[in-house]
Backbone as JSON, one array per atom type, in Angstrom:
{
  "sequence": "MSESDQAAQITQLQQQQALMTQALVAALQGKWTGAGSVEALVYALDPGLTGTLEPLDIPVTESELDTLPKG",
  "N": [[30.98, 21.15, 19.41], [27.72, 20.69, 20.46], [25.84, 18.08, 22.17], [23.15, 18.17, 21.47], [23.27, 19.49, 19.03], [24.66, 17.6, 17.55], [22.82, 15.5, 17.63], [20.72, 16.63, 16.2], [21.92, 16.86, 13.68], [22.34, 14.16, 13.08], [19.7, 13.29, 12.93], [18.84, 14.78, 10.71], [20.5, 13.67, 8.72], [19.53, 11.05, 8.73], [16.95, 11.47, 7.77], [17.54, 12.43, 5.22], [18.8, 10.2, 4.16], [16.65, 8.43, 4.13], [15.03, 9.65, 2.18], [16.71, 9.41, -0.05], [16.78, 6.63, -0.29], [14.07, 6.15, -0.86], [13.97, 7.44, -3.32], [15.61, 5.8, -4.86], [14.07, 3.45, -4.85], [11.81, 4.41, -6.2], [12.99, 4.89, -8.68], [13.65, 2.29, -9.45], [11.1, 1.33, -9.75], [10.27, 2.74, -11.88], [9.14, 5.25, -11.58], [9.38, 8.27, -12.53], [8.49, 10.91, -12.73], [6.09, 13.12, -11.11], [3.96, 12.62, -8.18], [5.68, 11.18, -5.45], [7.84, 10.45, -6.98], [11.12, 10.04, -8.54], [11.97, 12.58, -9.34], [10.4, 14.26, -7.65], [11.38, 13.51, -5.15], [14.05, 14.25, -5.34], [13.72, 17.01, -5.42], [12.7, 17.29, -2.84], [14.93, 16.67, -1.34], [16.63, 18.76, -2.02], [15.33, 21.66, -2.06], [16.06, 23.96, -3.41], [16.54, 23.25, -5.99], [14.15, 23.18, -7.29], [12.26, 23.53, -10.15], [14.49, 23.77, -11.73], [15.48, 21.49, -12.86], [16.03, 19.69, -15.84], [13.71, 18.21, -18.15], [13.33, 14.78, -17.49], [15.21, 12.26, -19.09], [13.81, 9.53, -19.65], [14.78, 6.27, -18.99], [14.4, 3.48, -21.16], [13.84, 0.08, -21.55], [14.99, -2.35, -23.95], [13.07, -4.33, -24.37], [10.75, -2.98, -23.7], [10.64, -1.14, -25.73], [9.67, -2.55, -27.89], [6.95, -2.66, -27.36], [6.0, -0.12, -27.6], [3.98, 2.3, -29.33], [4.2, 2.53, -32.86], [5.44, 5.06, -35.05]],
  "CA": [[29.61, 20.9, 18.99], [26.98, 20.12, 21.59], [25.13, 16.83, 21.9], [21.89, 18.47, 20.79], [23.62, 19.78, 17.64], [24.98, 16.32, 16.92], [21.57, 14.76, 17.49], [19.98, 17.27, 15.09], [22.6, 16.5, 12.44], [22.06, 12.75, 12.84], [18.3, 13.22, 12.5], [18.79, 15.28, 9.35], [21.12, 12.68, 7.85], [18.61, 9.92, 8.63], [15.87, 11.88, 6.88], [18.09, 12.49, 3.86], [19.02, 8.82, 3.73], [15.34, 7.87, 3.83], [14.62, 10.21, 0.9], [17.56, 8.79, -1.08], [16.3, 5.26, -0.45], [12.79, 6.24, -1.56], [14.25, 7.82, -4.71], [16.11, 4.59, -5.53], [12.92, 2.57, -5.04], [11.01, 5.02, -7.26], [13.7, 4.66, -9.94], [13.48, 0.87, -9.79], [9.7, 1.15, -10.13], [10.01, 3.54, -13.08], [8.38, 6.47, -11.25], [10.34, 9.33, -12.79], [7.88, 12.22, -12.48], [4.83, 13.07, -10.37], [4.03, 12.41, -6.73], [6.45, 10.0, -5.04], [8.78, 10.11, -8.05], [12.52, 10.42, -8.37], [12.04, 14.04, -9.45], [9.83, 14.86, -6.43], [12.27, 13.23, -4.02], [15.24, 15.11, -5.52], [13.31, 18.34, -4.97], [12.58, 17.24, -1.38], [16.29, 16.7, -0.8], [17.19, 20.09, -2.23], [14.27, 22.52, -2.6], [16.65, 24.96, -4.27], [16.55, 22.74, -7.36], [12.8, 23.22, -7.83], [12.13, 24.26, -11.4], [15.76, 23.88, -12.45], [15.83, 20.23, -13.51], [15.55, 19.48, -17.2], [12.87, 17.01, -18.21], [14.12, 13.57, -17.38], [15.26, 11.35, -20.23], [13.45, 8.3, -18.96], [15.35, 5.1, -19.66], [13.45, 2.48, -21.62], [14.54, -1.15, -21.92], [14.71, -2.78, -25.32], [11.82, -5.08, -24.39], [9.67, -2.0, -23.66], [10.6, -0.47, -27.03], [8.82, -3.36, -28.77], [5.54, -2.47, -27.06], [5.61, 1.26, -27.85], [3.33, 2.51, -30.63], [5.08, 2.94, -33.96], [5.03, 6.24, -35.8]],
  "C": [[28.89, 20.18, 20.13], [26.28, 18.83, 21.17], [23.82, 17.08, 21.16], [22.14, 18.81, 19.31], [23.93, 18.49, 16.88], [23.72, 15.5, 16.68], [20.74, 15.32, 16.33], [20.6, 16.9, 13.75], [22.32, 15.04, 12.08], [20.64, 12.57, 12.35], [18.17, 13.69, 11.06], [19.38, 14.27, 8.37], [20.22, 11.46, 7.67], [17.45, 10.25, 7.69], [16.34, 11.92, 5.43], [18.32, 11.08, 3.31], [17.69, 8.15, 3.36], [14.83, 8.36, 2.47], [15.43, 9.6, -0.25], [17.09, 7.36, -1.35], [14.98, 5.24, -1.2], [13.0, 6.58, -3.04], [14.78, 6.61, -5.49], [14.98, 3.61, -5.8], [12.04, 3.11, -6.18], [11.67, 4.79, -8.62], [13.53, 3.21, -10.38], [12.06, 0.58, -10.26], [9.33, 1.96, -11.36], [9.18, 4.78, -12.83], [9.32, 7.67, -11.36], [9.79, 10.71, -12.51], [6.57, 12.04, -11.74], [5.05, 12.81, -8.89], [4.78, 11.11, -6.42], [7.48, 9.56, -6.05], [10.21, 10.48, -7.69], [12.65, 11.94, -8.38], [11.54, 14.71, -8.16], [10.76, 14.67, -5.24], [13.57, 14.02, -4.13], [14.91, 16.53, -5.05], [13.17, 18.38, -3.45], [13.95, 17.3, -0.72], [16.92, 18.08, -0.92], [16.14, 20.99, -2.88], [14.8, 23.61, -3.52], [16.7, 24.53, -5.73], [15.19, 22.86, -8.04], [12.75, 24.11, -9.07], [13.41, 24.34, -12.21], [16.13, 22.6, -13.18], [15.25, 20.19, -14.92], [14.61, 18.28, -17.18], [13.75, 15.76, -18.23], [14.06, 12.77, -18.68], [15.05, 9.96, -19.65], [14.01, 7.1, -19.71], [14.25, 4.09, -20.01], [14.25, 1.25, -22.03], [14.15, -1.55, -23.34], [13.39, -3.54, -25.39], [10.62, -4.13, -24.36], [9.53, -1.29, -25.01], [9.69, -1.22, -27.99], [7.33, -3.11, -28.56], [5.06, -1.04, -27.3], [4.96, 1.39, -29.22], [4.33, 3.0, -31.66], [4.53, 4.21, -34.6], [4.86, 7.39, -34.97]]
}
């Protein structure tokens, strides 16, 4: 493997790591769908998944359940 091939692979891995980090931040911020969301970043990591993910079952903390409308 040539140095240029190795450099290209390292660049790709760095980009993938950046997307994974952004996805973790989005998850911590509760951004599950839409622009800059976990879903969007997963699609950026693997465009082949576009349209194949099921709707996300967004986690809700018990404290948030108290503030949701009843009924």
